[in-house]
All heavy atoms as an XYZ file, in Angstrom:
653
protein
N     176.831      8.398    -35.423
C     176.183      8.778    -34.183
C     175.849     10.261    -34.251
O     176.580     11.031    -34.858
C     177.102      8.497    -33.009
C     177.403      7.045    -32.842
S     178.309      6.735    -31.338
C     178.186      4.985    -31.329
N     174.781     10.605    -33.613
C     174.323     11.980    -33.684
C     174.847     12.800    -32.503
O     174.705     12.411    -31.347
C     172.810     12.026    -33.701
C     172.286     13.419    -33.865
C     170.805     13.458    -34.004
C     170.430     14.924    -34.156
N     169.051     15.165    -34.237
N     175.441     13.933    -32.812
C     175.909     14.851    -31.784
C     174.772     15.783    -31.397
O     174.159     16.410    -32.257
C     177.102     15.664    -32.291
C     178.339     14.862    -32.655
C     179.383     15.764    -33.300
C     178.923     14.204    -31.431
N     174.499     15.886    -30.096
C     173.427     16.749    -29.606
C     173.922     18.156    -29.296
O     173.136     19.085    -29.247
C     172.815     16.159    -28.331
C     172.114     14.855    -28.530
C     171.555     14.378    -27.208
C     170.873     13.032    -27.334
N     170.379     12.551    -26.037
N     175.183     18.281    -29.048
C     175.754     19.577    -28.682
C     176.806     19.957    -29.717
O     177.439     19.118    -30.328
C     176.403     19.513    -27.307
C     175.487     19.007    -26.218
C     175.261     20.030    -25.189
C     174.549     19.440    -23.998
N     173.243     19.847    -23.791
N     176.996     21.259    -29.871
C     177.973     21.743    -30.829
C     179.296     22.008    -30.105
O     179.361     22.832    -29.199
C     177.461     23.019    -31.485
C     178.304     23.462    -32.642
C     177.720     24.683    -33.327
O     176.832     25.343    -32.799
N     178.234     24.981    -34.490
N     180.321     21.278    -30.529
C     181.656     21.429    -29.965
C     182.656     21.550    -31.099
O     182.494     20.938    -32.149
C     182.020     20.220    -29.099
C     181.138     20.062    -27.876
C     180.644     18.656    -27.782
C     181.897     20.443    -26.638
N     183.687     22.322    -30.852
C     184.746     22.504    -31.834
C     186.034     21.960    -31.231
O     186.358     22.241    -30.078
C     184.912     24.006    -32.182
C     186.072     24.209    -33.125
C     183.630     24.554    -32.771
N     186.733     21.164    -32.003
C     188.011     20.609    -31.549
C     189.112     21.618    -31.859
O     189.213     22.123    -32.976
C     188.294     19.281    -32.246
C     189.555     18.593    -31.743
C     189.767     17.273    -32.441
C     190.486     17.528    -33.737
N     190.987     16.351    -34.405
N     189.924     21.916    -30.860
C     191.035     22.848    -31.015
C     192.304     22.236    -30.423
O     192.253     21.491    -29.452
C     190.763     24.175    -30.283
C     189.605     24.963    -30.837
C     190.023     25.622    -32.140
N     188.976     26.455    -32.657
C     188.338     26.248    -33.795
N     188.644     25.223    -34.547
N     187.395     27.057    -34.201
N     193.431     22.569    -31.028
C     194.736     22.180    -30.502
C     195.332     23.425    -29.871
O     195.673     24.379    -30.570
C     195.625     21.634    -31.614
C     196.877     21.001    -31.074
O     197.489     21.508    -30.142
N     197.271     19.897    -31.659
N     195.438     23.415    -28.546
C     195.938     24.573    -27.804
C     197.137     24.133    -26.980
O     197.031     23.294    -26.095
C     194.841     25.165    -26.893
C     193.633     25.579    -27.738
C     195.384     26.337    -26.082
C     192.425     26.014    -26.954
N     198.274     24.711    -27.303
C     199.524     24.425    -26.589
C     199.797     22.931    -26.493
O     200.227     22.426    -25.457
C     199.501     25.062    -25.201
N     199.515     22.202    -27.572
C     199.792     20.778    -27.608
C     198.700     19.901    -27.040
O     198.799     18.677    -27.100
N     197.650     20.495    -26.467
C     196.520     19.730    -25.945
C     195.358     19.809    -26.922
O     195.098     20.861    -27.504
C     196.066     20.285    -24.592
C     197.069     20.031    -23.484
O     197.745     18.980    -23.521
O     197.177     20.885    -22.584
N     194.648     18.709    -27.061
C     193.453     18.677    -27.907
C     192.258     18.894    -26.989
O     192.037     18.137    -26.037
C     193.329     17.345    -28.670
C     192.061     17.319    -29.489
C     194.551     17.141    -29.555
N     191.487     19.945    -27.283
C     190.404     20.363    -26.403
C     189.117     20.511    -27.202
O     189.121     21.038    -28.313
C     190.762     21.704    -25.724
C     192.026     21.526    -24.888
C     189.619     22.227    -24.878
C     192.590     22.796    -24.333
N     188.003     20.074    -26.613
C     186.688     20.311    -27.188
C     186.113     21.555    -26.521
O     186.014     21.632    -25.294
C     185.756     19.122    -26.954
C     186.137     17.823    -27.640
C     185.118     16.733    -27.289
C     186.240     17.989    -29.140
N     185.736     22.517    -27.343
C     185.225     23.791    -26.855
C     183.749     23.899    -27.239
O     183.417     23.815    -28.425
C     186.012     24.973    -27.472
C     185.489     26.298    -26.967
C     187.504     24.823    -27.217
N     182.848     24.085    -26.256
C     181.438     24.252    -26.603
C     181.215     25.616    -27.265
O     181.810     26.615    -26.869
C     180.716     24.175    -25.257
C     181.742     24.402    -24.218
C     183.075     24.086    -24.825
N     180.365     25.641    -28.288
C     180.045     26.883    -28.989
C     178.526     27.017    -29.088
O     177.794     26.043    -28.945
C     180.687     26.945    -30.396
C     182.190     26.991    -30.305
C     180.256     25.779    -31.251
N     178.078     28.225    -29.350
C     176.651     28.467    -29.469
C     175.931     28.171    -28.171
O     176.443     28.419    -27.082
N     174.731     27.598    -28.294
C     173.919     27.278    -27.116
C     174.579     26.236    -26.216
O     174.288     26.162    -25.030
C     172.535     26.781    -27.541
C     171.688     27.883    -28.153
O     172.006     29.074    -27.941
O     170.713     27.555    -28.851
N     175.467     25.437    -26.777
C     176.155     24.415    -25.986
C     176.992     25.039    -24.876
O     177.170     24.443    -23.820
C     177.055     23.559    -26.870
O     176.285     22.839    -27.799
N     177.480     26.249    -25.111
C     178.307     26.902    -24.095
C     177.483     27.281    -22.869
O     178.033     27.500    -21.794
C     179.004     28.132    -24.672
O     178.050     29.100    -25.055
N     176.161     27.337    -23.013
C     175.292     27.654    -21.884
C     175.063     26.450    -20.976
O     174.863     26.606    -19.777
C     173.943     28.183    -22.384
C     173.994     29.433    -23.249
C     172.599     29.747    -23.795
C     174.544     30.611    -22.463
N     175.093     25.254    -21.556
C     174.812     24.054    -20.773
C     176.068     23.277    -20.387
O     176.068     22.604    -19.369
C     173.859     23.118    -21.542
O     174.419     22.803    -22.805
C     172.500     23.766    -21.724
N     177.103     23.343    -21.196
C     178.357     22.657    -20.871
C     179.297     23.662    -20.224
O     179.731     24.608    -20.854
C     179.008     22.079    -22.128
C     178.302     20.907    -22.771
C     178.979     20.535    -24.082
C     178.274     19.708    -21.846
N     179.580     23.444    -18.995
C     180.468     24.354    -18.266
C     181.899     23.813    -18.331
O     182.212     22.802    -17.746
C     180.034     24.486    -16.808
C     178.592     24.900    -16.637
C     178.339     26.270    -17.185
C     176.894     26.665    -16.922
N     176.420     27.704    -17.753
N     182.741     24.458    -19.078
C     184.128     24.046    -19.158
C     184.475     23.399    -20.479
O     183.672     23.329    -21.406
N     185.702     22.919    -20.537
C     186.263     22.311    -21.735
C     186.514     20.841    -21.474
O     186.602     20.404    -20.333
C     187.578     23.003    -22.099
C     187.541     24.524    -22.202
C     188.942     25.068    -22.386
C     186.645     24.971    -23.331
N     186.698     20.081    -22.543
C     187.008     18.658    -22.427
C     188.317     18.399    -23.152
O     188.433     18.698    -24.341
C     185.867     17.846    -23.042
C     186.002     16.376    -22.883
S     184.522     15.561    -23.540
C     184.666     13.985    -22.769
N     189.295     17.870    -22.440
C     190.585     17.545    -23.034
C     190.565     16.093    -23.509
O     190.097     15.211    -22.796
C     191.719     17.734    -22.000
O     191.677     19.074    -21.514
C     193.072     17.469    -22.611
N     191.077     15.874    -24.719
C     191.101     14.537    -25.302
C     192.523     14.001    -25.372
O     193.435     14.725    -25.772
C     190.529     14.568    -26.725
C     189.119     15.107    -26.917
C     188.747     15.092    -28.398
C     188.113     14.314    -26.105
N     192.685     12.726    -25.013
C     193.976     12.091    -25.258
C     193.979     11.598    -26.706
O     193.007     11.790    -27.446
C     194.243     10.966    -24.246
C     193.262      9.814    -24.361
O     192.577      9.633    -25.365
N     193.185      9.019    -23.305
N     195.050     10.964    -27.129
C     195.188     10.542    -28.529
C     194.070      9.584    -28.957
O     193.510      9.711    -30.042
C     196.549      9.885    -28.733
C     196.840      9.493    -30.152
C     198.220      8.877    -30.336
O     199.062      8.988    -29.435
O     198.443      8.281    -31.399
N     193.730      8.640    -28.090
C     192.681      7.681    -28.412
C     191.323      8.365    -28.515
O     190.566      8.130    -29.449
C     192.626      6.560    -27.353
O     193.905      5.920    -27.285
C     191.565      5.534    -27.676
N     191.020      9.222    -27.556
C     189.737      9.935    -27.568
C     189.629     10.844    -28.790
O     188.557     10.960    -29.391
C     189.572     10.734    -26.290
N     190.732     11.476    -29.177
C     190.710     12.313    -30.378
C     190.424     11.463    -31.613
O     189.636     11.858    -32.482
C     192.035     13.049    -30.552
C     192.059     13.907    -31.799
C     193.408     14.570    -32.067
O     194.433     14.160    -31.483
O     193.418     15.500    -32.890
N     191.048     10.300    -31.708
C     190.818      9.398    -32.840
C     189.336      9.025    -32.929
O     188.729      9.071    -33.990
C     191.687      8.140    -32.688
C     191.551      7.169    -33.814
C     192.329      7.292    -34.950
C     190.641      6.127    -33.741
C     192.203      6.393    -36.005
C     190.502      5.220    -34.785
C     191.288      5.356    -35.920
N     188.752      8.674    -31.783
C     187.337      8.302    -31.747
C     186.473      9.512    -32.098
O     185.534      9.402    -32.891
C     186.959      7.732    -30.361
C     187.715      6.416    -30.118
C     185.453      7.532    -30.241
C     187.671      5.925    -28.682
N     186.766     10.669    -31.508
C     185.985     11.880    -31.764
C     185.948     12.221    -33.258
O     184.899     12.567    -33.796
C     186.545     13.052    -30.969
C     185.804     14.334    -31.231
C     186.153     15.329    -32.087
C     184.555     14.730    -30.671
N     185.206     16.328    -32.092
C     184.211     15.976    -31.230
C     183.679     14.148    -29.751
C     183.042     16.656    -30.895
C     182.518     14.826    -29.416
C     182.216     16.060    -29.992
N     187.086     12.089    -33.907
C     187.175     12.432    -35.325
C     186.300     11.532    -36.191
O     185.947     11.909    -37.312
C     188.622     12.365    -35.811
C     189.475     13.496    -35.269
O     188.912     14.504    -34.776
O     190.716     13.377    -35.335
N     185.939     10.353    -35.711
C     185.140      9.412    -36.478
C     183.715      9.266    -35.948
O     182.897      8.556    -36.530
C     185.824      8.037    -36.462
C     187.056      8.044    -37.352
C     188.144      7.114    -36.855
N     189.334      7.270    -37.686
C     190.224      8.250    -37.522
N     190.069      9.148    -36.580
N     191.281      8.342    -38.323
N     183.423      9.949    -34.874
C     182.154      9.771    -34.175
C     180.940     10.091    -35.037
O     179.982      9.318    -35.080
C     182.155     10.647    -32.920
C     181.061     10.403    -31.906
C     181.165      8.995    -31.351
C     181.179     11.404    -30.776
N     180.933     11.204    -35.713
C     179.755     11.628    -36.480
C     179.411     10.663    -37.612
O     178.237     10.500    -37.952
C     179.972     13.027    -37.040
N     180.406      9.988    -38.174
C     180.176      9.074    -39.293
C     179.976      7.623    -38.858
O     179.619      6.783    -39.680
C     181.342      9.140    -40.276
C     181.485     10.509    -40.917
O     180.450     11.172    -41.137
O     182.630     10.924    -41.178
N     180.210      7.336    -37.580
C     180.133      5.952    -37.105
C     178.695      5.516    -36.872
O     177.856      6.307    -36.430
C     180.919      5.806    -35.814
N     178.442      4.261    -37.164
C     177.117      3.684    -36.949
C     176.954      3.278    -35.486
O     175.915      3.510    -34.882
C     176.906      2.465    -37.871
C     175.602      1.764    -37.564
C     176.972      2.890    -39.323
N     178.006      2.668    -34.931
C     177.919      2.190    -33.559
C     179.316      2.055    -32.942
O     180.325      2.310    -33.592
C     177.171      0.856    -33.496
C     177.805     -0.236    -34.351
O     178.982     -0.083    -34.750
O     177.127     -1.245    -34.612
N     179.333      1.623    -31.688
C     180.594      1.474    -30.949
C     181.498      0.425    -31.592
O     182.724      0.585    -31.609
C     180.301      1.108    -29.498
N     180.920     -0.629    -32.131
C     181.719     -1.691    -32.758
C     182.510     -1.152    -33.945
O     183.670     -1.533    -34.154
C     180.815     -2.842    -33.189
N     181.902     -0.258    -34.714
C     182.602      0.341    -35.855
C     183.780      1.194    -35.379
O     184.858      1.151    -35.968
C     181.627      1.184    -36.663
C     182.235      1.766    -37.917
C     181.220      2.546    -38.746
O     180.045      2.140    -38.805
O     181.626      3.563    -39.330
N     183.578      1.944    -34.303
C     184.665      2.761    -33.749
C     185.788      1.881    -33.203
O     186.970      2.173    -33.398
C     184.130      3.689    -32.656
C     183.186      4.783    -33.130
C     182.481      5.440    -31.947
C     183.945      5.824    -33.940
N     185.431      0.802    -32.530
C     186.434     -0.124    -31.991
C     187.228     -0.775    -33.116
O     188.454     -0.919    -33.019
C     185.764     -1.178    -31.111
N     186.552     -1.139    -34.197
C     187.241     -1.734    -35.344
C     188.221     -0.738    -35.957
O     189.333     -1.110    -36.359
C     186.236     -2.200    -36.384
N     187.833      0.528    -36.026
C     188.731      1.562    -36.552
C     189.961      1.715    -35.664
O     191.084      1.864    -36.159
C     187.994      2.896    -36.673
N     189.760      1.648    -34.346
C     190.899      1.709    -33.419
C     191.855      0.545    -33.653
O     193.072      0.732    -33.674
C     190.416      1.669    -31.966
C     190.118      2.969    -31.268
C     189.592      2.703    -29.852
C     191.319      3.871    -31.210
N     191.306     -0.646    -33.827
C     192.133     -1.833    -34.063
C     192.914     -1.710    -35.367
O     194.050     -2.180    -35.449
C     191.267     -3.091    -34.087
S     190.614     -3.556    -32.484
N     192.315     -1.085    -36.363
C     192.987     -0.914    -37.650
C     194.133      0.086    -37.565
O     195.147     -0.057    -38.243
C     191.994     -0.437    -38.707
O     191.047     -1.427    -38.971
N     193.963      1.089    -36.722
C     194.952      2.173    -36.625
C     196.070      1.858    -35.631
O     197.217      2.216    -35.839
C     194.247      3.462    -36.207
C     195.145      4.679    -36.143
C     195.596      5.191    -37.504
O     195.003      4.816    -38.541
O     196.570      5.962    -37.531
N     195.713      1.209    -34.534
C     196.669      0.947    -33.457
C     196.766     -0.555    -33.204
O     195.856     -1.307    -33.522
C     196.226      1.635    -32.156
C     196.096      3.130    -32.275
C     194.855      3.735    -32.441
C     197.216      3.946    -32.222
C     194.730      5.114    -32.545
C     197.107      5.322    -32.327
C     195.862      5.896    -32.490
O     195.748      7.262    -32.592
N     197.841     -0.970    -32.598
C     198.005     -2.371    -32.217
C     197.307     -2.577    -30.880
O     197.923     -2.490    -29.817
C     199.489     -2.722    -32.115
C     200.187     -2.730    -33.450
C     201.640     -3.149    -33.345
O     202.015     -3.845    -32.388
O     202.406     -2.760    -34.232
N     196.018     -2.827    -30.954
C     195.214     -2.998    -29.754
C     194.263     -4.174    -29.965
O     193.796     -4.418    -31.080
C     194.433     -1.695    -29.422
C     193.509     -1.306    -30.532
C     193.691     -1.799    -28.121
N     194.021     -4.903    -28.894
C     193.096     -6.034    -28.955
C     191.663     -5.517    -29.072
O     191.328     -4.470    -28.509
C     193.237     -6.894    -27.696
C     194.574     -7.589    -27.565
C     194.800     -8.613    -28.671
O     193.846     -9.329    -29.040
O     195.939     -8.686    -29.168
N     190.806     -6.230    -29.793
C     189.419     -5.791    -29.964
C     188.683     -5.511    -28.649
O     187.951     -4.535    -28.542
C     188.761     -6.945    -30.730
C     189.895     -7.554    -31.500
C     191.094     -7.427    -30.588
N     188.891     -6.344    -27.645
C     188.211     -6.135    -26.359
C     188.662     -4.834    -25.690
O     187.849     -4.104    -25.123
C     188.464     -7.322    -25.428
N     189.967     -4.548    -25.764
C     190.484     -3.314    -25.175
C     189.977     -2.091    -25.947
O     189.615     -1.076    -25.353
C     192.015     -3.329    -25.174
C     192.625     -2.149    -24.468
C     194.144     -2.203    -24.437
O     194.726     -3.266    -24.727
O     194.746     -1.160    -24.116
N     189.927     -2.208    -27.267
C     189.411     -1.109    -28.087
C     187.954     -0.835    -27.739
O     187.543      0.318    -27.582
C     189.558     -1.437    -29.571
N     187.159     -1.878    -27.588
C     185.746     -1.708    -27.249
C     185.584     -1.078    -25.873
O     184.724     -0.207    -25.676
C     185.014     -3.044    -27.313
C     183.529     -2.906    -27.066
S     182.684     -1.819    -28.254
C     182.325     -2.969    -29.542
N     186.430     -1.462    -24.932
C     186.384     -0.865    -23.593
C     186.660      0.634    -23.658
O     185.958      1.432    -23.030
C     187.409     -1.559    -22.664
O     187.055     -2.935    -22.548
C     187.422     -0.924    -21.289
N     187.672      1.016    -24.430
C     188.005      2.439    -24.573
C     186.869      3.206    -25.238
O     186.514      4.308    -24.792
C     189.289      2.610    -25.392
C     190.533      2.171    -24.651
O     190.471      1.974    -23.421
O     191.584      2.015    -25.305
N     186.305      2.645    -26.286
C     185.206      3.307    -27.001
C     184.009      3.466    -26.072
O     183.423      4.552    -25.971
C     184.823      2.525    -28.275
C     183.504      3.028    -28.841
C     185.928      2.627    -29.314
N     183.639      2.392    -25.393
C     182.473      2.449    -24.513
C     182.670      3.443    -23.371
O     181.718      4.123    -22.971
C     182.138      1.060    -23.979
C     181.546      0.164    -25.050
C     181.323     -1.264    -24.586
O     181.925     -1.697    -23.588
O     180.519     -1.949    -25.254
N     183.884      3.548    -22.859
C     184.155      4.499    -21.779
C     183.966      5.937    -22.260
O     183.329      6.759    -21.573
C     185.570      4.302    -21.239
N     184.499      6.248    -23.433
C     184.341      7.606    -23.960
C     182.879      7.887    -24.287
O     182.357      8.959    -23.953
C     185.206      7.823    -25.196
C     185.080      9.211    -25.837
C     185.495     10.309    -24.857
C     185.890      9.298    -27.111
N     182.201      6.944    -24.919
C     180.795      7.146    -25.267
C     179.951      7.351    -24.007
O     179.026      8.174    -24.008
C     180.270      5.974    -26.091
C     180.869      5.794    -27.475
C     180.238      4.595    -28.176
C     180.741      7.045    -28.310
N     180.256      6.646    -22.938
C     179.530      6.815    -21.682
C     179.692      8.236    -21.137
O     178.727      8.859    -20.688
C     179.986      5.795    -20.645
N     180.921      8.754    -21.210
C     181.162     10.139    -20.764
C     180.397     11.132    -21.626
O     179.810     12.089    -21.119
C     182.651     10.470    -20.803
C     183.461      9.796    -19.726
C     184.934     10.153    -19.849
O     185.454     10.333    -20.938
N     185.601     10.239    -18.713
N     180.412     10.922    -22.925
C     179.722     11.834    -23.842
C     178.209     11.774    -23.641
O     177.531     12.806    -23.724
C     180.089     11.510    -25.293
C     181.559     11.724    -25.684
C     181.806     11.264    -27.105
C     181.980     13.160    -25.490
N     177.689     10.591    -23.350
C     176.246     10.461    -23.070
C     175.889     11.151    -21.770
O     174.862     11.815    -21.664
C     175.843      8.990    -23.036
C     175.792      8.361    -24.414
C     175.475      6.880    -24.342
C     175.538      6.277    -25.732
N     175.372      4.814    -25.716
N     176.736     10.984    -20.768
C     176.493     11.617    -19.464
C     176.433     13.136    -19.596
O     175.629     13.801    -18.952
C     177.595     11.226    -18.471
C     177.384     11.767    -17.073
C     178.466     11.316    -16.117
O     178.907     10.148    -16.208
O     178.871     12.132    -15.277
N     177.270     13.694    -20.461
C     177.286     15.133    -20.702
C     176.254     15.561    -21.754
O     176.179     16.719    -22.113
C     178.684     15.569    -21.154
C     179.796     15.412    -20.119
C     181.155     15.623    -20.753
C     179.574     16.358    -18.957
N     175.481     14.579    -22.234
C     174.453     14.796    -23.251
C     175.036     15.403    -24.542
O     174.411     16.231    -25.188
C     173.315     15.656    -22.706
C     172.596     14.994    -21.562
C     171.472     15.837    -20.992
O     171.303     17.001    -21.390
O     170.755     15.313    -20.121
N     176.235     14.953    -24.897
C     176.874     15.372    -26.134
C     176.414     14.489    -27.284
O     176.247     14.946    -28.403
C     178.409     15.380    -25.992
C     178.812     16.458    -24.977
C     179.098     15.582    -27.323
C     180.267     16.431    -24.571
N     176.192     13.195    -26.967
C     175.646     12.285    -27.981
C     174.354     11.682    -27.451
O     174.081     11.704    -26.270
C     176.620     11.169    -28.397
C     177.039     10.318    -27.195
C     177.809     11.726    -29.090
C     177.805      9.078    -27.559
């Protein structure tokens, strides 16, 4: 999937945060905190073809049902689309 905005993942005081850099800092106001699942998806986002591939990766890594994995992936992707990150 293609990222439209430049963000850097940082671990700050035990929290995983996406920090906008460059021109992205002008349009994205604030930071985005990721939970463990969102971080897992984020780390694979640039190389993933689609949501199904990300959901399959979640199922491989965690004991989660495919439908639940797809729900989690779609929820995060919806947020990222709304913020015009992807």
